C-alpha positions in Angstrom: 0.0 0.0 -0.2 2.7 2.4 0.9 4.4 1.7 -2.6 1.0 2.7 -4.1 0.4 5.5 -2.3 4.1 7.0 -3.2 3.3 6.2 -6.7 0.0 8.3 -6.7 1.7 11.2 -4.8 4.6 11.3 -7.3 2.2 11.0 -10.4 0.2 14.0 -9.0 3.3 16.0 -8.7 4.3 15.2 -11.9 1.1 16.0 -13.6 1.0 19.4 -11.7 4.2 20.4 -13.1 3.1 19.2 -16.6 -0.3 21.3 -16.1 1.6 24.5 -15.2 3.6 24.4 -18.7 0.2 23.7 -20.4 -1.4 26.4 -18.7 1.1 28.9 -19.5 1.2 27.8 -23.2 -2.5 28.1 -23.5 -2.7 31.4 -21.5 -0.2 32.9 -23.9 -2.4 32.1 -27.2 -6.1 32.3 -25.6 -6.1 36.4 -26.2 -5.4 35.7 -30.0 -8.0 33.2 -30.6 -10.8 34.3 -28.3 -10.3 38.1 -29.0 -12.8 40.8 -30.0 -12.5 39.5 -33.7 -13.9 36.0 -32.5 -16.7 37.5 -30.6 -17.6 39.8 -33.7 -17.7 36.8 -35.9 -19.7 35.1 -34.1 -22.4 37.5 -33.6 -22.2 38.4 -37.1 -22.5 35.0 -38.3 -25.7 34.8 -35.9 -27.2 37.8 -37.1 -26.8 36.6 -41.1 -28.4 33.5 -40.2 -31.2 35.0 -38.5 -32.0 37.3 -41.4 -31.8 34.5 -43.8 -34.1 32.5 -41.7 -36.3 35.5 -40.9 -35.7 35.4 -37.2 -36.7 31.9 -36.8 -35.9 32.1 -32.9 -38.9 34.5 -32.8 -41.3 33.9 -35.7 -41.4 30.2 -35.3 -41.0 30.1 -31.6 -44.2 28.5 -31.1 -43.8 25.9 -34.0 -40.6 24.5 -32.5 -41.8 24.4 -29.1 -44.8 22.7 -30.0 -43.0 20.2 -32.1 -40.3 19.2 -29.6 -41.2 19.4 -25.6 -45.1 19.8 -25.9 -45.3 16.8 -28.4 -43.0 15.1 -26.1 -46.2 14.8 -23.5 -48.7 14.0 -26.1 -50.3 10.4 -26.1 -49.1 8.4 -28.8 -52.0 8.5 -31.0 -52.0 12.3 -30.9 -48.1 13.0 -31.3 -47.4 15.0 -34.2 -43.9 15.9 -34.8 -40.6 15.4 -33.5 -40.7 12.7 -31.2 -41.3 10.1 -33.9 -38.9 7.3 -33.9 -39.4 6.8 -37.9 -37.0 7.4 -40.6 -33.3 6.3 -40.8 -30.9 6.6 -38.0 -29.5 4.7 -35.0 -31.3 6.2 -31.8 -34.7 7.9 -31.3 -35.0 11.8 -31.4 -35.4 11.8 -27.6 -32.3 9.8 -27.0 -30.1 12.0 -29.6 -31.6 15.2 -27.9 -30.6 13.5 -24.4 -27.1 12.9 -25.8 -26.7 16.4 -26.8 -28.5 17.6 -23.6 -26.0 16.0 -21.5 -23.0 17.9 -23.1 -24.7 21.1 -22.8 -27.4 21.1 -19.5 -24.8 20.1 -17.4 -21.2 21.4 -16.0 -21.6 23.8 -18.8 -24.8 25.3 -17.5 -24.0 25.1 -13.8 -20.1 25.9 -13.5 -20.3 27.5 -16.8 -22.5 30.2 -15.6 -20.8 30.3 -12.3 -17.5 31.0 -14.0 -18.7 33.7 -16.2 -19.9 35.7 -13.2 -16.9 34.7 -11.4 -14.4 36.0 -13.8 -16.7 38.4 -15.9 -19.1 40.1 -13.2 -22.7 39.6 -13.1 -23.3 41.6 -16.7 -21.5 38.3 -18.4 -24.8 36.9 -18.1 -26.3 39.5 -20.3 -24.1 38.5 -23.0 -24.7 35.0 -22.7 -28.2 35.8 -23.5 -27.1 37.7 -26.3 -24.8 34.9 -28.1 -27.6 32.1 -27.3 -30.4 34.4 -28.9 -28.4 34.3 -32.1 -27.2 30.8 -31.4 -30.6 29.5 -31.8 -30.6 29.9 -35.4 -26.9 28.7 -35.8 -27.4 25.7 -33.7 -30.9 25.1 -36.0 -28.5 25.2 -39.0 -25.8 23.1 -38.0 -28.3 20.6 -37.0 -30.3 20.7 -40.1 -27.2 20.5 -42.2 -25.6 17.4 -40.4 -29.1 15.2 -40.6 -29.3 16.3 -44.5 -25.5 15.5 -45.4 -25.1 12.3 -43.1 -24.2 9.0 -44.6 -23.3 5.6 -42.9 -20.2 4.1 -42.1 -19.1 0.2 -42.9 -21.0 -0.9 -39.7 -24.2 0.7 -41.1 -24.3 3.4 -38.3 -24.7 7.3 -39.0 -21.5 9.1 -39.4 -22.0 12.9 -39.6 -21.2 16.4 -38.2 -20.0 19.6 -39.7 -16.9 17.2 -41.1 -19.7 15.8 -43.1 -21.4 19.2 -44.5 -18.0 20.7 -45.1 -16.7 18.2 -47.2 -20.1 17.3 -49.2 -21.8 20.9 -49.1 -18.8 22.8 -49.7 -17.2 20.2 -51.8 -19.5 20.9 -54.8 -17.6 24.0 -55.4 -14.3 23.9 -53.5 -13.5 19.8 -53.2 -9.9 20.4 -52.1 -10.2 23.2 -49.8 -13.5 21.6 -48.5 -11.7 18.4 -47.5 -8.9 20.3 -45.9 -11.4 22.4 -43.8 -13.4 19.3 -42.9 -10.1 17.5 -41.6 -9.1 20.4 -39.6 -12.4 20.6 -38.0 -12.2 16.7 -37.2 -8.5 17.4 -35.6 -9.9 20.2 -33.6 -13.2 18.6 -32.5 -11.0 15.3 -31.3 -8.7 17.6 -29.4 -11.6 19.5 -28.1 -13.3 16.3 -26.6 -10.2 16.2 -24.4 -10.9 19.7 -23.2 -14.3 21.0 -22.9 -15.8 17.5 -23.0 -13.5 15.7 -20.5 -10.9 17.7 -18.3 -13.5 20.6 -17.6 -16.0 18.0 -16.5 -13.6 16.1 -14.5 -12.2 19.2 -13.2 -15.5 20.7 -12.1 -16.7 17.6 -10.7 -13.5 16.9 -8.7 -13.4 20.3 -7.3 -17.0 20.2 -6.2 -16.6 16.8 -4.2 -13.5 18.0 -2.8 -14.5 21.3 -1.7 -17.8 19.7 0.0 -16.6 16.1 1.0 -12.9 16.5 1.0 -12.5 13.4 -1.2 -9.2 13.0 -2.9 -9.4 14.7 -6.6 -7.0 12.0 -8.1 -9.2 9.1 -6.6 -12.3 10.9 -8.0 -10.6 11.0 -11.2 -9.6 7.5 -11.4 -13.2 6.0 -10.2 -14.6 8.5 -12.9 -12.5 7.0 -15.5 -13.5 3.5 -14.8 -17.1 3.9 -14.6 -17.0 6.2 -18.1 -15.0 3.5 -19.5 -17.7 0.7 -18.7 -20.2 2.8 -20.4 -18.5 4.3 -23.6 -17.0 0.9 -24.5 -20.5 -0.3 -25.3 -21.0 2.5 -28.2 -23.4 4.9 -28.8 -26.6 2.9 -27.9 -25.3 2.1 -24.5 -24.6 5.7 -24.1 -28.0 6.9 -25.2 -29.7 4.5 -22.8 -27.5 5.8 -20.0 -28.4 9.6 -20.6 -31.9 9.2 -21.6 -32.5 7.9 -18.0 -30.2 9.9 -16.3 -30.4 13.6 -17.9 -34.1 14.4 -17.5 -34.0 13.8 -14.2 -30.8 15.7 -13.5 -32.2 18.7 -15.6 -35.6 18.7 -13.6 -33.7 18.8 -10.3 -31.7 21.4 -11.4 -34.4 23.5 -12.6 -36.5 22.9 -9.3 -34.0 23.5 -6.9 -32.8 26.9 -8.6 -36.7 27.8 -8.6 -36.9 27.0 -4.9 -33.8 29.0 -4.1 -34.8 31.8 -6.2 -38.5 32.0 -4.6 -37.2 32.0 -1.2 -35.0 35.0 -1.9 -37.5 36.6 -4.1 -36.9 40.1 -2.8 -33.3 39.8 -4.1 -34.4 39.1 -7.7 -35.0 42.7 -9.0 -31.4 43.8 -7.9 -29.9 40.9 -9.6 -31.3 41.6 -12.5 -30.5 45.2 -12.3 -26.6 43.9 -11.9 -27.0 41.5 -15.0 -28.2 44.6 -17.2 -26.2 47.4 -15.8 -23.1 45.2 -15.6 -23.1 44.4 -19.3 -22.5 47.9 -20.0 -21.1 49.5 -17.2 -19.0 46.8 -15.3 -20.9 47.2 -12.2 -20.5 44.3 -9.8 -16.9 43.6 -11.3 -14.9 43.9 -8.2 -11.7 46.0 -8.9 -10.4 47.5 -12.3 -11.6 50.2 -14.4 -15.1 50.2 -15.9 -14.0 49.7 -19.6 -11.9 46.5 -18.9 -14.8 45.5 -16.5 -17.1 45.5 -19.5 -14.5 44.0 -21.8 -14.4 41.2 -19.3 -18.3 40.9 -19.1 -18.4 40.4 -22.8 -15.4 38.0 -23.2 -16.6 35.6 -20.3 -20.4 35.9 -21.2 -19.7 35.0 -24.7 -17.3 32.2 -24.0 -19.4 30.5 -21.2 -22.8 31.0 -23.3 -21.0 28.9 -26.2 -19.6 26.6 -24.0 -23.0 26.2 -22.3 -25.0 25.7 -25.4 -22.4 25.0 -27.8 -24.0 26.7 -30.8 -21.5 27.4 -33.3 -19.1 24.9 -32.0 -20.5 22.3 -34.1 -20.3 19.2 -31.6 -24.1 18.8 -31.0 -25.1 17.9 -34.6 -23.0 14.9 -34.3 -25.5 13.5 -32.0 -28.4 14.8 -33.6 -27.4 13.5 -36.7 -27.7 9.9 -35.5 -31.6 10.5 -34.9 -34.3 8.6 -36.5 -36.0 11.0 -38.5 -37.9 11.7 -41.6 -36.8 15.4 -42.2 -33.6 17.4 -41.1 -35.8 20.4 -40.0 -37.4 18.3 -37.2 -34.0 17.5 -35.6 -33.3 21.5 -36.1 -36.1 22.4 -34.1 -35.1 20.1 -31.3 -31.6 21.8 -31.4 -33.1 25.1 -31.4 -35.3 24.3 -28.2 -32.3 23.1 -26.7 -30.5 26.2 -26.9 -33.3 28.3 -25.6 -33.8 26.1 -22.7 -30.3 25.8 -21.7 -29.3 29.3 -21.8 -32.2 31.5 -21.6 -33.9 29.2 -19.2 -31.4 27.3 -17.0 -28.4 29.8 -16.9 -30.7 32.2 -15.9 -32.0 30.4 -13.0 -28.6 29.3 -12.0 -27.2 32.9 -12.0 -30.2 34.3 -10.0 -29.6 31.5 -7.6 -26.0 32.7 -7.3 -27.0 36.6 -7.0 -29.5 36.4 -4.8 -27.4 34.4 -2.2 -24.0 35.2 -2.5 -22.8 39.0 -2.0 -21.0 40.4 -4.8 -18.0 41.2 -2.6 -17.5 37.7 -1.7 -17.4 36.9 -5.6 -14.5 38.6 -6.2 -15.2 39.1 -10.0 -12.1 39.3 -12.0 -9.3 37.6 -13.8 -8.1 36.2 -10.5 -11.5 35.4 -9.2 -11.1 33.6 -5.9 -14.8 32.2 -5.8 -15.7 31.0 -9.3 -16.8 27.9 -11.2 -18.3 24.9 -9.0 -17.3 26.3 -5.8 -19.4 29.5 -6.5 -22.4 27.4 -7.3 -21.7 25.0 -4.2 -21.6 28.3 -2.4 -24.7 29.7 -3.5 -26.6 26.3 -2.6 -25.1 26.2 0.8 -26.2 29.9 1.7 -29.8 29.0 0.5 -32.4 27.5 2.6 -30.9 24.1 2.0 -28.1 24.7 3.9 -25.4 22.2 4.3 -27.6 19.6 2.5 -27.6 22.2 -0.5 -23.8 22.2 -0.9 -23.8 18.2 -0.9 -26.8 18.1 -3.4 -25.0 20.4 -5.7 -21.4 18.6 -5.5 -23.3 15.4 -6.1 -25.4 16.9 -9.0 -22.2 18.5 -10.5 -20.5 15.0 -10.4 -23.4 13.4 -12.0 -23.4 15.9 -14.8 -19.8 15.8 -15.4 -20.1 12.2 -15.8 -22.7 12.2 -18.3 -21.2 15.2 -20.3 -17.9 13.3 -20.6 -20.0 10.3 -22.0 -21.6 12.5 -24.8 -18.4 14.0 -25.6 -16.5 10.9 -26.1 -19.2 10.0 -28.9 -18.7 13.6 -30.5 -14.9 13.0 -30.3 -14.9 9.5 -31.5 -17.0 10.2 -34.6 -14.2 13.1 -35.4 -11.6 10.5 -34.7 -13.4 7.9 -36.9 -13.6 10.7 -40.1 -9.8 11.0 -39.9 -8.8 7.4 -39.4 -11.6 5.0 -39.9 -13.1 2.4 -37.5 -10.4 0.4 -36.5 -8.7 2.7 -34.1 -11.7 3.6 -32.4 -10.8 1.7 -29.3 -7.6 3.4 -29.0 -9.2 6.7 -28.9 -11.6 5.4 -26.0 -8.7 4.5 -24.0 -6.8 7.7 -24.6 -10.0 9.6 -22.8 -9.7 7.9 -19.7 -6.2 8.9 -18.4 -7.2 12.5 -19.6 -10.1 12.2 -17.2 -7.8 11.7 -14.3 -5.5 14.6 -15.4 -8.4 17.0 -15.9 -9.5 16.0 -12.1 -6.3 17.2 -10.5 -5.7 20.1 -12.8 -6.3 23.7 -11.7 -9.4 25.5 -13.0 -7.5 28.3 -14.7 -5.4 25.8 -16.8 -8.3 23.6 -17.4 -10.4 26.2 -18.9 -7.9 27.9 -20.8 -7.3 24.8 -22.6 -10.8 24.1 -23.1 -11.6 27.4 -24.5 -8.8 27.8 -26.8 -9.7 24.5 -28.2 -13.2 25.5 -28.8 -12.3 28.3 -31.1 -10.5 26.2 -33.1 -13.6 24.2 -33.7 -15.7 27.3 -34.4 -14.0 28.8 -37.5 -14.2 26.1 -39.8 -17.8 25.2 -38.8 -19.4 28.8 -39.0 -17.8 29.3 -42.3 -19.4 26.2 -43.7 -22.7 27.1 -41.8 -22.9 30.4 -43.5 -21.9 29.4 -46.7 -24.6 26.6 -46.9 -27.4 28.9 -45.4 -29.1 28.9 -48.5 -29.5 25.0 -48.1 -30.9 25.4 -44.6 -33.3 28.1 -45.9 -34.7 25.7 -48.6 -34.9 22.9 -46.1 -37.0 24.9 -43.7 -39.4 26.4 -46.4 -40.0 22.9 -47.8 -40.8 21.4 -44.5 -43.0 24.3 -43.8 -44.8 23.8 -47.0 -45.1 20.0 -46.7 -42.8 19.4 -49.6 -41.6 15.8 -50.2 -38.0 15.7 -49.0 -35.1 14.0 -50.6 -32.0 13.5 -48.8 -28.2 14.3 -50.1 -27.5 10.7 -50.2 -30.8 10.0 -52.2 -30.0 12.9 -54.6 -26.1 11.6 -55.0 -27.4 8.2 -55.8 -30.1 9.3 -58.3 -27.1 11.0 -60.0 -24.9 8.2 -59.9 -27.7 6.0 -61.7 -28.1 8.4 -64.2 -24.7 8.8 -65.0 -24.7 4.8 -65.6 
């Protein structure tokens, strides 16, 4: 036992040294990849898509809510739209949504919102709303394209995502350039699955459990890696079964508990909203620093955490949605639109209000060196509520559970990018690589892990949004065709028809 203990101590020390070097590197390049140019580009793309799709996040709001969450609760004989299991695909639409949800409505929502407030002040929440408003159309377009351009691998499983619509959609005009861009996205997606999809989740879960229960971060990482391995080695269908059972319960528990905390502090809600609005433009609530710098931090961390929360523009969610059994791409696009609305405008707002109505601004110490942020901040908020110590335990366990499911979902994203690059044979290698990275994330520092994740996210965004903008005409045609009840012809069917004609 002594030898094992010594080995683990040396292993942790070595990882901390390595972590410092990695943190310094990513902190050096982060300002360049997540600067004003990136923020402006994301908002510009969202605006362009909103205009092309006639601001469907507003004009079609009732339609996509009716076709998704409302239809979910209709009796089987009265279901109309998005929960049908008809059409090609590997999993049901509801399983696809939950696979995507487990990567968004979890640590990204809980710790992500807390991190935005911790580093950017309350005003960061406003900018999360802004990026999500435009993100609704962005994610709708991504998912619609991924379903339209999907194909099957040699095992008969769906293989699609941004790499598919980049290569096939843009390849009609720019074959070589499109292939190179698709490969770039797949490489970035594979690497990002180690960051946003693994290390951040493990770090948030380990931090929460360590701060509340005092459990060893290293052992938390090891146990999580073993449990995750048992699930992901079974492939997509086992992943879908697990998240379908866990995610709805965790999401309902998060929403319910946040609402209870907010209602018990209802008198503080107007002040919380005031801090969010004023902080977005004046930096109020940002402790220390000039007003201009405070506003820049609010914008920067609001946009970064907003994207991290709902993943609109990132290109990850379409990989899961594309595997759903559906008869039309727009049906899954509507699920994606609703997901962004629920995740950021509803859930992130509830988390932000739970924090701002229970934790004094002075205690948050907003800024680049925030002392109370991420998992620690949301755990503190629950501990300060009427739940008391039980609230701290509950939130720590929720973050741990969400971190577990998010890693599972992102492992699927990463392995599909990996499959696009290298084929089916080395997939098991990718799955085994994910496990020790989970351990590294658990023992790493918060700032280092988030810096790595944010940088890798930016590399995914660029090729994806280029393709989404250039293919926005395809999205518009598919949306209009669906709304007008026109027969749908997939890209695969179109190509097969062309091939038959040539023969």
